[in-house]
C-alpha positions as CSV (number, residue, x, y, z in Angstrom):
1,M,-70.4,30.5,-87.6
2,N,-68.7,32.7,-84.9
3,G,-69.7,30.1,-82.4
4,I,-67.8,27.4,-84.2
5,H,-64.8,29.4,-84.5
6,A,-64.8,30.4,-80.8
7,F,-64.5,26.8,-79.9
8,P,-60.7,26.5,-81.3
9,K,-59.6,29.4,-79.1
10,V,-61.1,27.8,-76.1
11,M,-59.3,24.7,-76.9
12,K,-56.1,26.6,-77.7
13,S,-56.1,28.3,-74.1
14,I,-56.8,25.2,-72.5
15,S,-54.1,23.2,-74.2
16,F,-51.6,26.1,-73.4
17,L,-52.4,26.0,-69.7
18,F,-53.0,22.7,-68.8
19,P,-48.9,21.8,-69.5
20,A,-48.4,25.1,-67.7
21,F,-50.2,23.5,-64.6
22,F,-48.6,20.6,-65.1
23,L,-45.5,21.5,-65.0
24,F,-46.0,23.6,-61.8
25,A,-47.2,21.3,-60.0
26,L,-44.0,19.0,-60.8
27,L,-41.7,21.8,-59.9
28,G,-43.8,22.7,-56.5
29,F,-43.9,18.9,-55.3
30,S,-40.2,18.0,-56.4
31,E,-38.5,21.1,-54.4
32,S,-36.3,19.0,-52.0
33,L,-35.7,20.2,-48.4
34,K,-32.4,21.7,-47.1
35,P,-31.1,18.7,-44.6
36,A,-31.6,21.3,-41.7
37,E,-35.2,21.3,-42.7
38,D,-35.9,17.6,-43.4
39,R,-36.7,15.8,-40.4
40,R,-35.4,12.7,-42.1
41,K,-31.9,14.1,-41.8
42,V,-29.5,14.2,-38.7
43,E,-28.8,18.2,-39.8
44,F,-32.4,18.7,-38.7
45,F,-31.8,18.0,-35.1
46,E,-28.0,19.1,-35.0
47,K,-29.9,22.5,-35.9
48,L,-32.7,22.2,-33.6
49,Y,-30.6,21.2,-30.6
50,D,-27.5,23.2,-31.7
51,T,-25.3,20.1,-31.0
52,T,-23.0,17.7,-33.2
53,I,-24.7,14.2,-33.6
54,T,-22.4,11.7,-34.5
55,G,-22.6,7.7,-35.8
56,I,-26.0,8.1,-37.2
57,K,-26.6,6.3,-40.2
58,P,-29.1,7.8,-43.3
59,I,-32.5,6.8,-42.2
60,E,-32.9,4.6,-45.3
61,E,-30.2,2.0,-43.7
62,Y,-32.2,1.2,-40.9
63,Q,-34.7,-1.7,-41.1
64,D,-37.0,0.5,-38.9
65,P,-37.0,4.4,-38.6
66,D,-37.9,4.5,-35.1
67,T,-34.3,3.0,-34.5
68,F,-33.0,6.2,-36.3
69,Y,-34.7,8.6,-34.4
70,S,-34.0,6.6,-31.1
71,E,-30.6,6.8,-31.6
72,I,-30.9,10.9,-32.4
73,A,-32.8,11.0,-29.1
74,K,-30.3,9.4,-27.0
75,Q,-27.6,12.0,-28.4
76,V,-29.7,14.9,-27.8
77,G,-30.6,13.9,-24.3
78,I,-33.9,12.9,-24.2
79,P,-33.6,9.7,-22.0
80,E,-31.8,12.2,-19.4
81,I,-35.0,14.4,-19.7
82,V,-37.1,11.9,-19.2
83,Y,-35.5,10.2,-16.1
84,E,-35.4,13.6,-14.5
85,A,-39.4,14.0,-15.1
86,V,-40.3,10.3,-14.1
87,E,-38.6,10.9,-10.7
88,K,-39.9,14.2,-10.1
89,K,-43.6,13.1,-11.0
90,F,-43.9,9.4,-9.9
91,G,-40.7,9.0,-7.5
92,W,-39.4,6.6,-10.3
93,K,-35.7,5.9,-10.7
94,N,-33.1,3.1,-11.4
95,G,-32.4,1.6,-8.0
96,D,-32.1,-1.2,-5.9
97,K,-36.0,-2.3,-6.1
98,N,-36.2,-1.0,-9.7
99,F,-34.8,-0.3,-13.2
100,L,-36.5,2.0,-15.8
101,A,-36.7,1.0,-19.4
102,L,-37.3,3.3,-22.1
103,M,-38.9,3.0,-25.6
104,I,-38.6,6.4,-27.3
105,K,-40.8,6.9,-30.7
106,G,-40.2,10.6,-32.5
107,G,-40.0,11.6,-36.0
108,G,-42.1,12.0,-38.8
109,N,-44.4,15.3,-38.9
110,S,-44.5,15.3,-34.7
111,D,-42.7,18.1,-32.9
112,D,-42.4,15.7,-29.9
113,W,-40.6,12.9,-28.8
114,G,-43.0,10.0,-27.0
115,V,-41.3,7.9,-24.7
116,M,-42.9,4.5,-23.0
117,V,-41.4,4.4,-19.3
118,T,-42.0,1.0,-17.9
119,R,-40.5,0.5,-14.1
120,I,-39.6,-3.2,-13.6
121,P,-38.9,-4.8,-10.3
122,N,-35.4,-5.9,-10.2
123,S,-36.4,-9.2,-8.7
124,I,-37.3,-10.0,-12.1
125,K,-33.7,-10.6,-13.1
126,G,-32.1,-13.9,-12.7
127,F,-35.7,-15.8,-13.5
128,K,-34.7,-17.1,-17.1
129,E,-31.6,-18.3,-15.9
130,E,-33.2,-20.1,-13.2
131,I,-35.8,-21.5,-15.5
132,M,-33.1,-22.8,-18.0
133,S,-31.1,-24.4,-15.3
134,T,-34.2,-26.5,-13.7
135,K,-35.1,-29.7,-15.1
136,S,-38.3,-30.4,-13.4
137,E,-41.4,-29.0,-15.2
138,V,-43.3,-28.8,-11.9
139,K,-40.4,-26.8,-10.4
140,K,-40.4,-24.4,-14.1
141,K,-44.2,-24.0,-13.4
142,E,-43.5,-22.7,-10.0
143,I,-40.6,-20.3,-11.2
144,R,-43.1,-19.1,-13.6
145,S,-45.6,-18.1,-11.4
146,K,-43.3,-16.2,-9.2
147,M,-42.1,-14.5,-12.2
148,L,-45.7,-13.6,-13.2
149,D,-46.2,-12.2,-9.4
150,V,-43.1,-10.1,-9.8
151,L,-44.2,-8.6,-13.0
152,K,-47.7,-7.5,-11.8
153,D,-45.6,-5.0,-10.0
154,M,-44.4,-3.7,-13.3
155,E,-46.0,0.0,-14.1
156,M,-45.8,2.0,-17.3
157,K,-46.3,5.8,-18.0
158,M,-46.4,7.7,-21.4
159,V,-44.0,10.8,-21.2
160,V,-44.0,13.4,-23.9
161,V,-41.0,15.9,-24.7
162,G,-41.4,18.3,-26.9
163,F,-38.7,19.8,-29.3
164,D,-38.7,22.8,-27.2
165,G,-38.2,20.7,-24.0
166,K,-41.7,20.8,-22.7
167,V,-42.5,17.6,-20.7
168,S,-46.5,16.4,-20.1
169,F,-47.8,13.2,-19.1
170,P,-50.6,12.2,-21.4
171,E,-53.5,10.1,-19.3
172,F,-55.4,7.5,-21.2
173,K,-58.7,7.0,-19.9
174,D,-60.0,3.0,-19.7
175,E,-62.7,2.0,-21.9
């Protein structure tokens, strides 16, 4: 008989603890970050880089979060750091023979900016207009062939810039 009465006491304990655990979990997960701690807020990057960032909309207003982070990266000087790094390491710079195109990725839980740098020959400019102004399909094929030859001289490098400003050049092995 004693064992039968013990069961309701155990159930009472469990039934009391279950809401407490549930409430604790809700409170723990619903705690919002301060803007200066939330990587989805401009304030985080303003505090990190000790600067004022202007003209950036909330991340939710961008179709792609990468656009939000890219706009921030531009204002905190990431492109300049990358341009300097690739010139020092590879001798790449914007000039008469080539121009550099950057694609910046960042944000989320990452503590760095990933930047794909593409060195593109300046001679690529003008091919589109030349193709559009040419009526002969044979001539268009010749122009496209020349354009592909120029694109063979295009090169890409990955540059990583940590939030601390440290620059690295990850190497990817061919598989």
